[in-house]
C-alpha positions as CSV (number, residue, x, y, z in Angstrom):
1,X,24.1,2.0,0.7
2,X,23.7,-0.6,3.5
3,X,21.2,-4.1,2.4
4,X,17.6,-4.1,4.1
5,X,18.6,-7.6,5.6
6,X,21.2,-4.9,8.1
7,X,19.3,-2.2,8.4
8,X,16.2,-4.2,10.1
9,X,13.7,-2.7,7.1
10,X,11.6,-4.8,5.5
11,X,12.1,-5.7,2.1
12,X,9.0,-5.7,0.5
13,X,6.6,-2.4,1.6
14,X,3.1,-2.5,-0.4
15,X,0.8,0.2,-1.2
16,X,-2.7,-1.4,-0.6
17,X,-6.1,0.4,1.2
18,X,-8.0,1.0,4.0
19,X,-10.4,-0.8,3.0
20,X,-9.7,-4.1,1.7
21,X,-11.2,-5.0,4.4
22,X,-14.1,-3.7,4.7
23,X,-16.4,-5.4,2.4
24,X,-16.0,-8.5,4.7
25,X,-17.1,-6.8,7.6
26,X,-20.1,-8.6,9.4
27,X,-23.4,-5.8,10.0
28,X,-22.6,-5.6,13.2
29,X,-18.9,-4.2,12.7
30,X,-20.7,-1.9,9.5
31,X,-23.3,-0.8,12.7
32,X,-20.4,0.3,14.7
33,X,-17.9,1.5,12.1
34,X,-20.9,4.0,10.3
35,X,-19.5,6.1,7.7
36,X,-16.4,3.8,7.7
37,X,-17.6,0.8,5.6
38,X,-19.7,2.6,4.1
39,X,-17.3,5.2,1.5
40,X,-17.7,5.2,-2.1
41,X,-14.3,3.0,-2.7
42,X,-16.1,0.2,-0.6
43,X,-19.6,0.7,-2.8
44,X,-18.0,1.2,-5.6
45,X,-15.1,-1.5,-5.5
46,X,-14.0,-0.4,-8.9
47,X,-12.9,-4.0,-11.2
48,X,-13.1,-5.6,-7.2
49,X,-9.8,-4.0,-6.6
50,X,-10.3,-3.8,-2.9
51,X,-10.7,-7.5,-3.1
52,X,-7.3,-8.3,-5.6
53,X,-5.8,-5.8,-3.3
54,X,-6.6,-8.7,0.3
55,X,-6.0,-11.6,-1.7
56,X,-2.5,-10.0,-3.0
57,X,-1.9,-9.2,0.6
58,X,-2.3,-13.1,1.5
59,X,0.2,-13.9,-1.2
60,X,2.9,-11.7,0.1
61,X,2.3,-12.7,3.9
62,X,2.8,-16.3,2.3
63,X,5.9,-15.3,1.0
64,X,7.8,-15.6,4.1
65,X,9.9,-12.3,3.3
66,X,10.1,-9.6,5.1
67,X,7.1,-6.9,4.8
68,X,5.7,-4.0,5.4
69,X,1.9,-3.8,4.0
70,X,1.4,0.3,3.9
71,X,-2.9,0.9,4.4
72,X,-3.1,4.9,3.5
73,X,-6.5,6.1,4.5
74,X,-8.1,9.7,4.2
75,X,-8.3,12.3,6.9
76,X,-11.8,13.3,7.4
77,X,-12.8,15.7,10.9
78,X,-16.5,15.0,10.7
79,X,-16.2,11.1,12.1
80,X,-19.7,10.7,12.5
81,X,-20.5,10.5,16.8
82,X,-18.6,7.1,18.4
83,X,-16.7,6.2,15.5
């Protein structure tokens, strides 16, 4: 077993969401990426979870610890043209 420092791997890996920044997109960006800005998790944002995740990401960045933020996404073969 090697420590994170000796392997070059981050000490913290945060599981977030691909939608954390989408609620703050400008109207122009939302128009540019139709289908991405209006996904159900962004529309619903249950319990403000996307905002909480965005704040948590910022707090992790401020700690100075080596980190990786993983934002999983859904895969879709039917994206709108030009997206």
